[in-house]
VORO-596777 format. One line per field, with one value per residue: residue number from 1; residue in one letter; x, y, z of N, C-alpha, C in turn. Coordinates in nm, 4 decimals. Layout:
VORO-596777
seq <- c(NUM | ...);
type <- c(A | ...);
nc1 <- c(X | ...);
nc2 <- c(Y | ...);
nc3 <- c(Z | ...);
cac1 <- c(X | ...);
cac2 <- c(Y | ...);
cac3 <- c(Z | ...);
cc1 <- c(X | ...);
cc2 <- c(Y | ...);
cc3 <- c(Z | ...);
***
This chain:
VORO-596777
seq <- c(1 | 2 | 3 | 4 | 5 | 6 | 7 | 8 | 9 | 10 | 11 | 12 | 13 | 14 | 15 | 16 | 17 | 18 | 19 | 20 | 21 | 22 | 23 | 24 | 25 | 26 | 27 | 28 | 29 | 30 | 31 | 32 | 33 | 34 | 35 | 36 | 37 | 38 | 39 | 40 | 41 | 42 | 43 | 44 | 45 | 46 | 47 | 48 | 49 | 50 | 51 | 52 | 53 | 54 | 55 | 56 | 57 | 58 | 59 | 60 | 61 | 62 | 63 | 64 | 65 | 66 | 67 | 68 | 69 | 70 | 71 | 72 | 73 | 74 | 75 | 76 | 77 | 78 | 79 | 80 | 81 | 82 | 83 | 84 | 85 | 86 | 87 | 88 | 89 | 90 | 91 | 92 | 93 | 94 | 95 | 96 | 97 | 98 | 99 | 100 | 101 | 102 | 103 | 104 | 105 | 106 | 107 | 108 | 109 | 110 | 111 | 112 | 113 | 114 | 115 | 116 | 117 | 118 | 119 | 120 | 121 | 122 | 123 | 124 | 125 | 126 | 127 | 128 | 129 | 130 | 131 | 132 | 133 | 134 | 135 | 136 | 137 | 138 | 139 | 140 | 141 | 142);
type <- c(X | X | X | X | X | X | X | X | X | X | X | X | X | X | X | X | X | X | X | X | X | X | X | X | X | X | X | X | X | X | X | X | X | X | X | X | X | X | X | X | X | X | X | X | X | X | X | X | X | X | X | X | X | X | X | X | X | X | X | X | X | X | X | X | X | X | X | X | X | X | X | X | X | X | X | X | X | X | X | X | X | X | X | X | X | X | X | X | X | X | X | X | X | X | X | X | X | X | X | X | X | X | X | X | X | X | X | X | X | X | X | X | X | X | X | X | X | X | X | X | X | X | X | X | X | X | X | X | X | X | X | X | X | X | X | X | X | X | X | X | X | X);
nc1 <- c(-0.2121 | -0.2810 | -0.4484 | -0.2778 | -0.1192 | -0.3149 | -0.3751 | -0.1254 | -0.1064 | -0.3238 | -0.2382 | -0.0112 | -0.1273 | -0.2793 | -0.0761 | 0.0435 | -0.1595 | -0.1780 | 0.0736 | 0.0489 | -0.1346 | -0.2439 | -0.0018 | 0.0006 | 0.1467 | 0.2332 | 0.3355 | 0.4052 | 0.2610 | 0.4662 | 0.6776 | 0.5702 | 0.5493 | 0.8221 | 0.9127 | 0.7756 | 0.8965 | 1.1597 | 1.1154 | 0.9963 | 0.7221 | 0.3639 | 0.1571 | -0.0798 | -0.3621 | -0.5705 | -0.8592 | -1.0368 | -1.2593 | -1.2847 | -1.5400 | -1.6745 | -1.8663 | -1.8514 | -1.5768 | -1.4590 | -1.5477 | -1.4030 | -1.1454 | -1.1594 | -1.2526 | -1.1232 | -0.8619 | -0.7311 | -0.6767 | -0.4574 | -0.4001 | -0.4724 | -0.2987 | -0.0492 | -0.0767 | -0.1049 | 0.1407 | 0.3141 | 0.2634 | 0.2184 | 0.2918 | 0.1348 | -0.0844 | -0.2809 | -0.5266 | -0.7093 | -1.0097 | -1.1029 | -0.8916 | -0.6025 | -0.4320 | -0.5850 | -0.8212 | -0.7334 | -0.6490 | -0.8945 | -1.0417 | -0.8814 | -0.9021 | -1.1699 | -1.3294 | -1.6222 | -1.7451 | -1.6791 | -1.5441 | -1.2739 | -1.0387 | -0.7328 | -0.5130 | -0.1877 | 0.0796 | 0.4404 | 0.5054 | 0.3050 | 0.0676 | -0.2767 | -0.3957 | -0.6194 | -0.9301 | -1.1106 | -1.4245 | -1.6095 | -1.7042 | -1.6168 | -1.6057 | -1.3106 | -1.2184 | -1.3422 | -1.2353 | -0.9569 | -0.9721 | -1.0587 | -0.8316 | -0.6466 | -0.7456 | -0.6868 | -0.4070 | -0.3543 | -0.4407 | -0.2533 | -0.0150 | -0.0606 | -0.0624 | 0.2037 | 0.3303 | 0.2828);
nc2 <- c(-0.5713 | -0.4657 | -0.6661 | -0.8859 | -0.7915 | -0.7798 | -1.0523 | -1.1507 | -1.0127 | -1.1243 | -1.3907 | -1.3561 | -1.2646 | -1.4907 | -1.6790 | -1.5710 | -1.6031 | -1.8831 | -1.9476 | -1.8452 | -1.9923 | -2.2418 | -2.4826 | -2.8157 | -3.0993 | -3.4172 | -3.6494 | -3.9245 | -3.9521 | -3.9610 | -3.8319 | -3.5781 | -3.5038 | -3.5033 | -3.2879 | -3.0855 | -3.0932 | -3.0179 | -2.7591 | -2.6313 | -2.6061 | -2.6656 | -2.9544 | -2.9791 | -3.1412 | -3.2191 | -3.3858 | -3.5246 | -3.5843 | -3.6736 | -3.6583 | -3.4871 | -3.2088 | -2.9761 | -2.9967 | -2.9414 | -2.6793 | -2.5533 | -2.5862 | -2.4324 | -2.1750 | -2.1056 | -2.2309 | -2.1433 | -1.8796 | -1.5998 | -1.4820 | -1.6870 | -1.8874 | -1.7707 | -1.7486 | -2.0196 | -2.1194 | -1.9934 | -2.1079 | -2.3869 | -2.7208 | -2.8525 | -3.1144 | -3.3309 | -3.5829 | -3.8289 | -3.9627 | -4.1945 | -4.3468 | -4.5354 | -4.4036 | -4.1758 | -4.3025 | -4.4563 | -4.2519 | -4.1238 | -4.3231 | -4.3615 | -4.1136 | -4.0743 | -3.9528 | -3.8388 | -3.6861 | -3.4987 | -3.2042 | -3.2542 | -3.1131 | -3.1696 | -3.0804 | -3.1095 | -3.1361 | -3.1594 | -3.3870 | -3.5541 | -3.5268 | -3.4577 | -3.1395 | -2.9986 | -2.9811 | -2.9060 | -2.8971 | -2.9315 | -2.7009 | -2.3550 | -1.9930 | -1.8079 | -1.6309 | -1.7215 | -1.9787 | -1.9254 | -1.7921 | -2.0026 | -2.1651 | -1.9929 | -1.9905 | -2.2511 | -2.2398 | -2.0425 | -2.1754 | -2.3793 | -2.2355 | -2.1273 | -2.3594 | -2.4417 | -2.2399 | -2.2920);
nc3 <- c(-3.3547 | -3.1013 | -3.0185 | -2.9873 | -2.7765 | -2.5744 | -2.5484 | -2.4632 | -2.2181 | -2.0804 | -2.0645 | -1.9048 | -1.6642 | -1.6009 | -1.5594 | -1.3337 | -1.1429 | -1.1319 | -1.0279 | -0.7745 | -0.6349 | -0.3937 | -0.3294 | -0.3578 | -0.2187 | -0.3543 | -0.2654 | -0.0366 | 0.2944 | 0.4780 | 0.3413 | 0.3190 | 0.5861 | 0.6489 | 0.4911 | 0.6209 | 0.8738 | 0.8031 | 0.7164 | 0.9264 | 0.9456 | 0.9756 | 0.9002 | 0.6476 | 0.5416 | 0.2781 | 0.2359 | -0.0148 | -0.2972 | -0.6403 | -0.7431 | -0.5798 | -0.5311 | -0.3489 | -0.2924 | -0.5389 | -0.5628 | -0.3557 | -0.4567 | -0.6912 | -0.6004 | -0.3626 | -0.3074 | -0.5319 | -0.5017 | -0.4614 | -0.2044 | -0.0296 | -0.1154 | -0.0492 | 0.2303 | 0.3031 | 0.2140 | 0.3876 | 0.6430 | 0.6235 | 0.5030 | 0.2449 | 0.1452 | -0.0605 | -0.0652 | -0.2261 | -0.1194 | -0.2248 | -0.2875 | -0.1753 | 0.0325 | 0.1053 | 0.1800 | 0.3984 | 0.5777 | 0.6170 | 0.7489 | 0.9781 | 1.1079 | 1.1426 | 0.9425 | 0.8061 | 0.6173 | 0.3184 | 0.1692 | 0.3972 | 0.6113 | 0.7581 | 1.0167 | 1.1245 | 1.3665 | 1.3445 | 1.4790 | 1.4273 | 1.5593 | 1.5704 | 1.5255 | 1.4591 | 1.2743 | 0.9782 | 0.8389 | 0.5414 | 0.2755 | 0.2329 | 0.2183 | 0.1199 | 0.3216 | 0.5578 | 0.5657 | 0.5991 | 0.8448 | 1.0081 | 0.9926 | 1.1134 | 1.3735 | 1.4559 | 1.4341 | 1.6292 | 1.8630 | 1.8688 | 1.9018 | 2.1581 | 2.3088 | 2.2811 | 2.4194 | 2.6827);
cac1 <- c(-0.1097 | -0.3472 | -0.5021 | -0.1652 | -0.0849 | -0.4189 | -0.3566 | -0.0068 | -0.1406 | -0.4108 | -0.1543 | 0.0735 | -0.2122 | -0.3127 | 0.0426 | 0.0613 | -0.2589 | -0.1427 | 0.1893 | 0.0155 | -0.2315 | -0.1917 | 0.0767 | -0.0197 | 0.2423 | 0.1672 | 0.4070 | 0.3519 | 0.2459 | 0.5991 | 0.7559 | 0.5091 | 0.5923 | 0.9650 | 0.9235 | 0.7280 | 1.0039 | 1.2716 | 1.0791 | 0.9386 | 0.5807 | 0.2665 | 0.1083 | -0.2195 | -0.4074 | -0.7018 | -0.9224 | -1.1341 | -1.2896 | -1.3027 | -1.6830 | -1.7294 | -1.8920 | -1.7890 | -1.4309 | -1.4266 | -1.5705 | -1.2874 | -1.0323 | -1.1814 | -1.2782 | -1.0408 | -0.7220 | -0.6744 | -0.6528 | -0.3213 | -0.3861 | -0.4779 | -0.1726 | 0.0584 | -0.1010 | -0.0741 | 0.2850 | 0.3833 | 0.2410 | 0.1918 | 0.3217 | 0.0002 | -0.0982 | -0.4204 | -0.5427 | -0.8426 | -1.0641 | -1.1321 | -0.7630 | -0.5549 | -0.3877 | -0.7001 | -0.9142 | -0.6749 | -0.6573 | -1.0362 | -1.0787 | -0.8044 | -0.9444 | -1.3148 | -1.3852 | -1.7538 | -1.7878 | -1.5708 | -1.4022 | -1.2266 | -0.9003 | -0.6697 | -0.3911 | -0.1023 | 0.2141 | 0.5388 | 0.5089 | 0.1929 | -0.0502 | -0.3828 | -0.4189 | -0.7532 | -0.9918 | -1.2107 | -1.5107 | -1.6978 | -1.6569 | -1.6455 | -1.5370 | -1.1683 | -1.1968 | -1.3815 | -1.1370 | -0.8334 | -1.0021 | -1.0583 | -0.6915 | -0.5841 | -0.7900 | -0.6064 | -0.2701 | -0.3507 | -0.4482 | -0.1256 | 0.0836 | -0.0894 | -0.0200 | 0.3488 | 0.3765 | 0.2610);
cac2 <- c(-0.5555 | -0.4531 | -0.7977 | -0.9668 | -0.7415 | -0.8240 | -1.1962 | -1.1668 | -0.9654 | -1.2250 | -1.5060 | -1.3197 | -1.2645 | -1.6302 | -1.7445 | -1.5196 | -1.6661 | -2.0237 | -1.9550 | -1.8001 | -2.0798 | -2.3397 | -2.5901 | -2.9396 | -3.2081 | -3.5389 | -3.7650 | -3.9982 | -3.8734 | -3.9518 | -3.7289 | -3.4493 | -3.4763 | -3.4713 | -3.1508 | -2.9971 | -3.0896 | -2.9416 | -2.6184 | -2.5761 | -2.5765 | -2.7681 | -3.0345 | -2.9574 | -3.2469 | -3.2024 | -3.5115 | -3.4856 | -3.6835 | -3.6098 | -3.6428 | -3.4012 | -3.0715 | -2.8782 | -3.0056 | -2.8663 | -2.5383 | -2.5073 | -2.5805 | -2.3216 | -2.0444 | -2.0773 | -2.2695 | -2.0742 | -1.7383 | -1.5612 | -1.4619 | -1.8189 | -1.9535 | -1.7121 | -1.7875 | -2.1622 | -2.1363 | -1.9442 | -2.1871 | -2.5298 | -2.8066 | -2.9002 | -3.2326 | -3.3699 | -3.7252 | -3.8700 | -4.0612 | -4.3173 | -4.4147 | -4.6000 | -4.3138 | -4.0977 | -4.3930 | -4.4907 | -4.1337 | -4.1036 | -4.4218 | -4.3374 | -3.9912 | -4.0702 | -3.8562 | -3.8840 | -3.6047 | -3.4276 | -3.2025 | -3.2404 | -3.0687 | -3.2092 | -3.0063 | -3.1858 | -3.0870 | -3.2480 | -3.5132 | -3.6345 | -3.5041 | -3.3814 | -3.0122 | -2.9516 | -3.0211 | -2.8181 | -2.9789 | -2.8631 | -2.5891 | -2.2211 | -1.8906 | -1.7990 | -1.5618 | -1.8128 | -2.0867 | -1.8778 | -1.7668 | -2.1332 | -2.2059 | -1.9054 | -2.0380 | -2.3707 | -2.1920 | -1.9739 | -2.2788 | -2.4512 | -2.1442 | -2.1187 | -2.4862 | -2.4428 | -2.1414 | -2.3428);
cac3 <- c(-3.2539 | -2.9715 | -2.9840 | -2.9399 | -2.6430 | -2.4811 | -2.5261 | -2.3789 | -2.0834 | -2.0192 | -2.0305 | -1.7908 | -1.5446 | -1.5718 | -1.5048 | -1.1987 | -1.0577 | -1.1134 | -0.9400 | -0.6399 | -0.5700 | -0.2983 | -0.3911 | -0.2836 | -0.2378 | -0.4028 | -0.2134 | 0.0768 | 0.4172 | 0.5393 | 0.2738 | 0.3549 | 0.7244 | 0.6440 | 0.4402 | 0.7276 | 0.9738 | 0.7482 | 0.6958 | 1.0481 | 0.9211 | 1.0095 | 0.7879 | 0.6106 | 0.4508 | 0.2157 | 0.1971 | -0.1163 | -0.4003 | -0.7708 | -0.7688 | -0.4735 | -0.5728 | -0.2590 | -0.3070 | -0.6613 | -0.5319 | -0.2783 | -0.5496 | -0.7848 | -0.5399 | -0.2442 | -0.3239 | -0.6476 | -0.4680 | -0.4241 | -0.0599 | 0.0341 | -0.1494 | 0.0312 | 0.3692 | 0.3177 | 0.1945 | 0.5070 | 0.7639 | 0.6050 | 0.3889 | 0.2121 | 0.0604 | -0.0785 | -0.0911 | -0.2704 | -0.0250 | -0.2979 | -0.3090 | -0.0524 | 0.1394 | 0.1486 | 0.2484 | 0.5286 | 0.6637 | 0.6500 | 0.8503 | 1.0996 | 1.1756 | 1.1528 | 0.8484 | 0.7603 | 0.5036 | 0.2514 | 0.2038 | 0.5344 | 0.6167 | 0.8835 | 1.0438 | 1.2149 | 1.3933 | 1.2818 | 1.5536 | 1.3812 | 1.6429 | 1.5067 | 1.5931 | 1.4303 | 1.1482 | 0.9199 | 0.7542 | 0.4491 | 0.1945 | 0.2841 | 0.1400 | 0.1528 | 0.4485 | 0.6653 | 0.5653 | 0.6613 | 0.9858 | 1.0749 | 1.0048 | 1.2142 | 1.5050 | 1.4860 | 1.4563 | 1.7590 | 1.9677 | 1.8693 | 1.9611 | 2.3016 | 2.3680 | 2.2864 | 2.5172 | 2.8199);
cc1 <- c(-0.1705 | -0.3994 | -0.3932 | -0.1246 | -0.1869 | -0.4043 | -0.2364 | -0.0329 | -0.2271 | -0.3309 | -0.0658 | -0.0063 | -0.2490 | -0.1960 | 0.0675 | -0.0348 | -0.2211 | -0.0255 | 0.1533 | -0.0790 | -0.1633 | -0.1213 | 0.0639 | 0.0877 | 0.1659 | 0.2330 | 0.3362 | 0.3376 | 0.3801 | 0.6833 | 0.7014 | 0.5532 | 0.7394 | 0.9857 | 0.8795 | 0.8345 | 1.1181 | 1.2409 | 1.0209 | 0.7922 | 0.4937 | 0.2256 | -0.0409 | -0.2572 | -0.5506 | -0.7504 | -1.0411 | -1.1698 | -1.3153 | -1.4493 | -1.7501 | -1.7430 | -1.8303 | -1.6356 | -1.3858 | -1.4461 | -1.4521 | -1.1655 | -1.0429 | -1.1824 | -1.1861 | -0.8936 | -0.6548 | -0.6384 | -0.5098 | -0.3061 | -0.3899 | -0.3475 | -0.0568 | 0.0450 | -0.0605 | 0.0759 | 0.3624 | 0.3771 | 0.2408 | 0.2689 | 0.1888 | 0.0063 | -0.2469 | -0.4254 | -0.6889 | -0.8924 | -1.1026 | -1.0049 | -0.7041 | -0.5157 | -0.5038 | -0.8003 | -0.8625 | -0.6815 | -0.8008 | -1.0814 | -1.0100 | -0.8570 | -1.0957 | -1.3814 | -1.5141 | -1.8060 | -1.6666 | -1.6257 | -1.3808 | -1.0793 | -0.8454 | -0.5385 | -0.3147 | 0.0240 | 0.3121 | 0.5579 | 0.3952 | 0.0674 | -0.1503 | -0.4112 | -0.5604 | -0.8024 | -1.0932 | -1.2933 | -1.5960 | -1.6320 | -1.6953 | -1.5813 | -1.3939 | -1.1439 | -1.2310 | -1.2795 | -1.0084 | -0.8546 | -1.0017 | -0.9156 | -0.6187 | -0.6223 | -0.7075 | -0.4615 | -0.2568 | -0.3552 | -0.3145 | -0.0170 | 0.0642 | -0.0426 | 0.1320 | 0.4039 | 0.3608 | 0.3745);
cc2 <- c(-0.5452 | -0.5880 | -0.8886 | -0.9226 | -0.7838 | -0.9720 | -1.2202 | -1.1215 | -1.0671 | -1.3484 | -1.4764 | -1.3180 | -1.4060 | -1.7037 | -1.6982 | -1.5873 | -1.8108 | -2.0358 | -1.9227 | -1.8942 | -2.1770 | -2.4515 | -2.7149 | -3.0406 | -3.3328 | -3.6653 | -3.8312 | -3.9064 | -3.8600 | -3.8426 | -3.5893 | -3.4100 | -3.4359 | -3.3280 | -3.0507 | -2.9832 | -3.0006 | -2.7927 | -2.5524 | -2.5381 | -2.6915 | -2.8429 | -3.0090 | -3.0650 | -3.2202 | -3.3413 | -3.4773 | -3.6064 | -3.6092 | -3.5813 | -3.5438 | -3.2561 | -2.9667 | -2.8804 | -2.9268 | -2.7162 | -2.4807 | -2.4914 | -2.4563 | -2.1855 | -2.0082 | -2.1076 | -2.2024 | -1.9290 | -1.7133 | -1.5497 | -1.5946 | -1.8940 | -1.9022 | -1.7498 | -1.9331 | -2.1868 | -2.0945 | -2.0428 | -2.3381 | -2.5915 | -2.8760 | -3.0215 | -3.2620 | -3.5155 | -3.7547 | -3.9808 | -4.1924 | -4.3952 | -4.4535 | -4.5022 | -4.2322 | -4.1810 | -4.4270 | -4.3724 | -4.1070 | -4.1984 | -4.3913 | -4.2176 | -3.9699 | -3.9679 | -3.9133 | -3.8032 | -3.5345 | -3.3018 | -3.1926 | -3.2067 | -3.0995 | -3.1333 | -3.0791 | -3.1077 | -3.1881 | -3.3793 | -3.6060 | -3.6202 | -3.4155 | -3.2561 | -2.9612 | -3.0031 | -2.9168 | -2.9057 | -2.8900 | -2.7481 | -2.4578 | -2.1200 | -1.8780 | -1.7346 | -1.6511 | -1.9253 | -2.0417 | -1.8431 | -1.8970 | -2.1830 | -2.1217 | -1.9482 | -2.1597 | -2.3304 | -2.1251 | -2.0732 | -2.3499 | -2.3651 | -2.1342 | -2.2450 | -2.4906 | -2.3476 | -2.1897 | -2.4255);
cc3 <- c(-3.1132 | -2.9252 | -2.9277 | -2.7994 | -2.5389 | -2.4488 | -2.4353 | -2.2358 | -2.0111 | -1.9794 | -1.9103 | -1.6616 | -1.5053 | -1.5096 | -1.3620 | -1.1024 | -1.0286 | -1.0164 | -0.7949 | -0.5677 | -0.4743 | -0.3748 | -0.3039 | -0.3203 | -0.2820 | -0.3478 | -0.0966 | 0.1978 | 0.4886 | 0.4743 | 0.3040 | 0.4957 | 0.7283 | 0.5940 | 0.5466 | 0.8362 | 0.9271 | 0.7392 | 0.8207 | 1.0342 | 0.9711 | 0.8825 | 0.7707 | 0.5108 | 0.4081 | 0.1752 | 0.1081 | -0.2025 | -0.5308 | -0.8002 | -0.6730 | -0.5207 | -0.4816 | -0.2663 | -0.4297 | -0.6396 | -0.4542 | -0.3695 | -0.6384 | -0.7146 | -0.4235 | -0.2708 | -0.4428 | -0.6177 | -0.4213 | -0.2729 | 0.0153 | 0.0078 | -0.0657 | 0.1782 | 0.3919 | 0.3063 | 0.3193 | 0.6231 | 0.7452 | 0.4897 | 0.3617 | 0.1199 | 0.0455 | -0.1201 | -0.1213 | -0.1768 | -0.0936 | -0.3319 | -0.1735 | 0.0592 | 0.1946 | 0.2261 | 0.3880 | 0.6255 | 0.7075 | 0.7597 | 0.9833 | 1.1784 | 1.1735 | 1.0620 | 0.7912 | 0.6421 | 0.4440 | 0.1861 | 0.3544 | 0.5280 | 0.7547 | 0.8976 | 1.1538 | 1.2477 | 1.3348 | 1.3577 | 1.5107 | 1.4649 | 1.5691 | 1.5882 | 1.5712 | 1.2965 | 1.1080 | 0.8268 | 0.6660 | 0.3756 | 0.2613 | 0.1902 | 0.1929 | 0.2892 | 0.5667 | 0.6783 | 0.6359 | 0.8086 | 1.0656 | 1.0939 | 1.1097 | 1.3556 | 1.5467 | 1.5135 | 1.5928 | 1.8747 | 1.9814 | 1.9324 | 2.1118 | 2.3732 | 2.3818 | 2.3918 | 2.6610 | 2.8680);
***
């Protein structure tokens, strides 16, 4: 009986973690922008590749965290595109991406507000995003 309870507790904790992680949209960039417009959020794009070790590290150690998921949900509509596929390749070329992972942050008009390159820990990643958010807020206040 104790074993069953432990298994159920572990499953419940696992389900909580999965629900709290960053939710990436899989649609077109137009549909992501439309969702951002409707929700009043910015657009966050993760350019990655399946073979990229630092990209997998970010997925495992940063995007899976509850605090990162909640932060991203509050401020962004997030999408991810593989640089080896058409949309990811086109975005990489358009914005001069030379290394991955690269994260691009846009306003709903499609203007690039900032970029983050490379893997980092969750705190550094969120601090980098806060810096971009603060710059964007200052620009709007002018």
